[in-house]
C-alpha positions, -999 to +999 in steps of 0.1 A: +150+021+006+165+026-028+159+052-054+146+033-084+153+047-119+138+035-151+135+047-186+109+035-212+131+047-241+160+070-249+138+101-253+117+096-221+125+116-191+140+096-162+114+086-136+126+082-101+106+065-074+116+056-038+110+019-031+113-007-004+104-044-009+103-070+019+094-106+022+074-114+054+073-149+067+035-149+073+036-157+110+017-137+136+044-110+140+045-101+103+016-076+106+033-055+133+066-058+114+049-046+081+034-016+099+068-007+114+085-011+080+059+012+064+064+039+091+102+036+087+099+038+049+078+070+050+100+086+078+131+079+058+115+093+026+107+124+045+140+129+064+165+116+038+148+127+005+126+156+016+093+140+005+064+157+023+044+131+043+014+142+064+006+126+097-027+114+081-007+097+052+015+080+078-015+067+097-035+057+066-005+039+051+000+019+083-037+011+084-037-001+048-006-022+053-021-038+083-053-047+066-037-060+034-010-081+052-037-094+077-058-106+047-028-122+030-018-140+062-054-151+069-063-164+034-030-175+018-004-200+030+033-190+030+051-158+027+038-124+019+057-098-002+052-061+005+064-034-019+062+003-009+068+030-035+066+067-036+055+078-070+047+115-074+024+126-046+013+091-037+026+061-017+018+028-034+013-002-011+015-035-029+010-069-012+014-102-029+003-136-016+000-171-030-038-173-031-052-166-066-087-158-053-093-120-056-109-103-026-145-092-028-159-064-007-189-074+013-221-054+016-221-031+046-234-048+077-231-031+110-238-064+128-209-082+112-179-086+135-146-083+116-140-088+079-142-051+071-106-048+059-112-045+022-140-019+029-116+001+050-088+000+024-111+010-005-126+039+017-092+055+024-072+048-007-073+069-039-067+039-060-072+002-055-064-027-078-065-065-074-048-086-100-042-123-104-006-132-110+009-164-125+011-175-089-012-159-064-025-123-065-012-087-061-032-060-043-022-024-048-036+006-029-025+043-034-026+069-007-019+106-011+011+118+008-002+153+017-034+170+028-047+202+013-049+233+036-087+227+040-080+192+053-089+174+021-066+148+009-045+157-022-029+136-048-025+134-086-054+112-095-091+106-091-102+079-066-107+045-083-126+015-070 
């Protein structure tokens, strides 16, 4: 995990984000590896940089990572890139794969077995984006790092779909 500094121009304040990027080989063990890497990333952000991370944020981040990497592995040949960033009060989970087809959430169906991953991600994330890239696509989900005292999730944005 490296602190990432960037400036838009000489007068803009410096923006710092904690970031970790990994290439996963796309085999069966990459899902568990991605979950482990996400947990390690958030634990290090908490212990080494003092970033507040609730237990709920830890669990939801691992769930989102698992769902997005599972979908990438299932629908796209080749490697998967995962980028984790802490920006403000959110953790951004970004997964790239080589398939240019954007995911589409299916209508709710209690009888359907499986294929609920995108529904789950959209239900727990504050922000969700799917973008085509010159090669493949990039999916980004944003998860608040802390919970409010009343148990509500807090963050710095309004939930997007």
